C-alpha positions as a Markdown table, in Angstrom:
| # | Residue | x | y | z |
|---|---|---|---|---|
| 1 | Met | 0.1 | 0.1 | 0.1 |
| 2 | Thr | 1.5 | 3.4 | -1.3 |
| 3 | Gly | 0.9 | 6.3 | 0.9 |
| 4 | Asn | -1.4 | 8.1 | -0.6 |
| 5 | Ser | -4.5 | 5.3 | -0.4 |
| 6 | Lys | -7.4 | 8.0 | -2.1 |
| 7 | Pro | -8.6 | 6.9 | -5.4 |
| 8 | Glu | -7.3 | 9.8 | -7.6 |
| 9 | Gln | -9.6 | 12.1 | -8.3 |
| 10 | Glu | -10.7 | 14.4 | -11.1 |
| 11 | Lys | -9.7 | 17.9 | -10.8 |
| 12 | Gln | -12.7 | 20.6 | -10.3 |
| 13 | Leu | -12.9 | 23.1 | -12.9 |
| 14 | Leu | -15.7 | 25.5 | -10.9 |
| 15 | His | -17.5 | 27.4 | -13.6 |
| 16 | Phe | -20.5 | 29.9 | -12.9 |
| 17 | Val | -23.0 | 31.0 | -15.4 |
| 18 | Phe | -25.5 | 33.5 | -14.9 |
| 19 | Gly | -26.8 | 36.4 | -16.4 |
| 20 | Gly | -29.0 | 39.1 | -17.0 |
| 21 | Glu | -30.6 | 42.0 | -19.1 |
| 22 | Leu | -28.2 | 44.9 | -20.6 |
| 23 | Glu | -28.7 | 48.2 | -21.1 |
| 24 | Asp | -27.4 | 47.8 | -24.6 |
| 25 | Leu | -26.9 | 45.8 | -26.9 |
| 26 | Glu | -23.1 | 46.7 | -27.4 |
| 27 | Gly | -21.7 | 46.7 | -24.1 |
| 28 | Ile | -21.8 | 44.7 | -21.1 |
| 29 | Arg | -23.2 | 47.3 | -18.2 |
| 30 | Phe | -26.5 | 45.2 | -16.1 |
| 31 | Arg | -29.8 | 47.1 | -16.1 |
| 32 | Asp | -30.3 | 45.6 | -12.7 |
| 33 | Leu | -27.6 | 44.2 | -10.6 |
| 34 | Glu | -30.6 | 42.9 | -8.1 |
| 35 | Asn | -32.0 | 41.0 | -10.9 |
| 36 | Leu | -29.5 | 39.1 | -12.2 |
| 37 | Asp | -30.4 | 34.9 | -13.1 |
| 38 | Met | -27.8 | 33.5 | -10.4 |
| 39 | Val | -27.7 | 30.1 | -12.2 |
| 40 | Gly | -25.2 | 28.2 | -10.8 |
| 41 | Ile | -21.8 | 27.4 | -9.8 |
| 42 | Tyr | -20.4 | 23.7 | -11.9 |
| 43 | Pro | -17.6 | 21.1 | -11.6 |
| 44 | Asn | -16.7 | 21.6 | -15.3 |
| 45 | Tyr | -16.7 | 23.5 | -18.6 |
| 46 | Lys | -19.2 | 20.8 | -19.8 |
| 47 | Ser | -22.4 | 20.8 | -17.4 |
| 48 | Ala | -21.7 | 24.6 | -17.1 |
| 49 | His | -22.4 | 25.4 | -21.2 |
| 50 | Asn | -25.1 | 23.0 | -20.9 |
| 51 | Ala | -27.2 | 24.6 | -18.4 |
| 52 | Trp | -25.6 | 28.5 | -20.0 |
| 53 | Lys | -27.6 | 26.9 | -23.4 |
| 54 | Ser | -30.7 | 26.2 | -21.5 |
| 55 | Lys | -31.0 | 29.4 | -19.9 |
| 56 | Ala | -29.9 | 31.3 | -23.2 |
| 57 | Gln | -32.9 | 29.6 | -25.1 |
| 58 | Arg | -35.5 | 30.1 | -23.2 |
| 59 | Thr | -34.8 | 34.0 | -23.4 |
| 60 | Val | -34.0 | 33.8 | -27.1 |
| 61 | Asp | -36.9 | 36.5 | -27.5 |
| 62 | Asn | -34.9 | 38.9 | -25.1 |
| 63 | Ala | -31.9 | 40.5 | -27.7 |
| 64 | His | -30.7 | 42.5 | -23.9 |
| 65 | Met | -31.2 | 39.6 | -22.2 |
| 66 | Arg | -27.7 | 37.8 | -22.4 |
| 67 | Tyr | -25.9 | 35.2 | -19.9 |
| 68 | Phe | -22.3 | 34.5 | -19.6 |
| 69 | Ile | -19.6 | 32.1 | -17.7 |
| 70 | Val | -17.0 | 32.2 | -15.8 |
| 71 | His | -14.2 | 30.3 | -15.6 |
| 72 | Met | -14.0 | 30.7 | -11.4 |
| 73 | His | -10.7 | 28.2 | -11.5 |
| 74 | Arg | -8.8 | 30.7 | -13.2 |
| 75 | Leu | -9.7 | 32.9 | -10.2 |
| 76 | Leu | -8.6 | 30.6 | -7.7 |
| 77 | Asp | -6.0 | 29.3 | -9.4 |
| 78 | Pro | -4.3 | 30.7 | -12.7 |
| 79 | Gln | -1.8 | 28.3 | -12.9 |
| 80 | Ser | -5.3 | 25.5 | -14.2 |
| 81 | Asp | -5.6 | 27.1 | -17.0 |
| 82 | Lys | -3.4 | 24.6 | -18.7 |
| 83 | Asp | -6.2 | 22.4 | -17.7 |
| 84 | Cys | -9.3 | 24.2 | -18.9 |
| 85 | Asp | -11.6 | 23.0 | -21.4 |
């Protein structure tokens, strides 16, 4: 038995999905910060992308509504870029 008895775990690459209405289509300034839609935090890009896509498709009729994926793992550990997506 080795000193490391825990099984190898997949590295968490956390991603945060959120959205809101923009003031105009040219920038990224939200109309109302109190009403941002905090969708959730996901353990990998694929699950975050699925959540983003679902929300974006439901709001397709509102041109000012935008959803974003924030790569939280890049903020927490800048070296994690090597393992991204």
